[in-house]
C-alpha positions in Angstrom: 2.1 -23.5 20.9 2.9 -24.2 17.3 6.4 -23.1 16.3 5.1 -21.9 13.0 3.4 -18.6 13.1 0.8 -19.5 10.5 -0.1 -22.2 8.1 -1.5 -21.9 4.5 -2.9 -25.5 4.6 -6.5 -24.4 4.7 -5.9 -21.4 2.5 -4.4 -23.7 -0.2 -7.3 -26.1 0.1 -9.8 -23.2 -0.3 -7.8 -21.8 -3.2 -7.6 -25.3 -4.9 -4.2 -24.5 -6.5 -5.0 -20.9 -7.5 -1.9 -19.1 -6.2 -3.4 -15.7 -7.1 -6.3 -16.4 -4.8 -4.0 -17.4 -2.0 -2.2 -14.1 -2.4 -5.6 -12.3 -2.4 -6.6 -14.0 0.8 -3.3 -13.1 2.5 -3.5 -9.5 1.4 -7.1 -9.3 2.6 -6.0 -10.8 6.0 -3.2 -8.3 6.2 -5.5 -5.4 5.4 -8.2 -6.3 7.9 -6.8 -8.2 10.8 -4.1 -5.8 12.1 -6.7 -2.9 12.3 -9.3 -5.2 13.9 -6.8 -6.5 16.3 -5.8 -3.0 17.5 -9.5 -2.1 17.8 -10.2 -5.3 19.9 -7.2 -4.5 22.1 -8.5 -1.0 22.7 -12.0 -2.3 23.4 -10.8 -4.8 26.0 -8.5 -2.3 27.6 -11.2 0.3 27.5 -13.7 -2.2 29.1 -16.0 -2.0 26.1 -17.3 -5.6 25.8 -19.7 -5.0 22.9 -16.9 -3.7 20.6 -14.5 -6.3 21.9 -16.9 -9.1 21.0 -17.6 -7.7 17.5 -13.9 -7.5 16.6 -13.0 -10.9 18.2 -15.9 -12.6 16.5 -14.9 -11.0 13.1 -11.3 -12.1 13.3 -11.9 -15.7 14.6 -12.6 -17.2 11.1 -9.4 -15.6 9.8 -7.3 -17.0 12.6 -8.8 -20.4 12.0 -8.2 -20.2 8.2 -4.5 -19.4 8.7 -4.1 -21.8 11.7 -3.0 -19.0 14.0 -3.0 -20.4 17.5 -5.3 -17.9 19.2 -8.8 -19.3 18.6 -9.3 -20.5 22.2 -8.2 -17.1 23.5 -10.5 -15.3 21.1 -13.3 -17.4 22.5 -12.3 -16.3 26.0 -12.6 -12.6 24.9 -16.0 -13.4 23.5 -17.1 -15.1 26.7 -15.9 -12.1 28.8 -17.7 -9.8 26.4 -21.0 -11.7 27.0 -20.4 -11.5 30.8 -19.6 -15.2 31.2 -16.0 -14.7 32.4 -14.3 -12.0 34.6 -12.0 -9.4 33.1 -9.1 -11.2 34.9 -9.6 -14.1 32.4 -9.8 -11.8 29.4 -6.5 -10.0 30.1 -4.1 -12.9 29.7 -6.1 -14.1 26.7 -5.6 -10.7 25.2 -1.9 -10.7 25.8 -1.6 -14.1 24.1 -3.6 -12.9 21.1 -1.5 -9.8 20.8 1.8 -11.7 20.9 0.9 -14.6 18.6 -1.2 -12.7 16.1 1.5 -10.0 15.8 4.1 -12.7 15.1 1.9 -14.2 12.4 1.0 -10.9 10.8 4.7 -10.0 10.6 5.6 -13.4 9.2 2.9 -13.1 6.5 4.1 -9.6 5.7 7.6 -10.9 5.3 6.6 -14.0 3.3 4.3 -12.1 0.9 6.2 -8.8 0.6 
């Protein structure tokens, strides 16, 4: 696992030197992702694959953009949601996403407070 909770490398490339745009992207991430993450967690724990898929799929581009090391686990949640994997595969993926995404969210909050 990457020792850094997140990276702004792709965000900075997208923003092309516009620091205000970087801040806007970070705030949008912090507004949407924690809520979506909680909803996905509830959906997986509540055995609601349709909702779990929607939230996982929605968050995946944000995790990629900020280089948060959960994309493979999000794909696992998506696969479980589609019936391709058993719930026993989804549970450890969910735990990893919860832990790593929460660390990244807290780091972004701290760094952009």
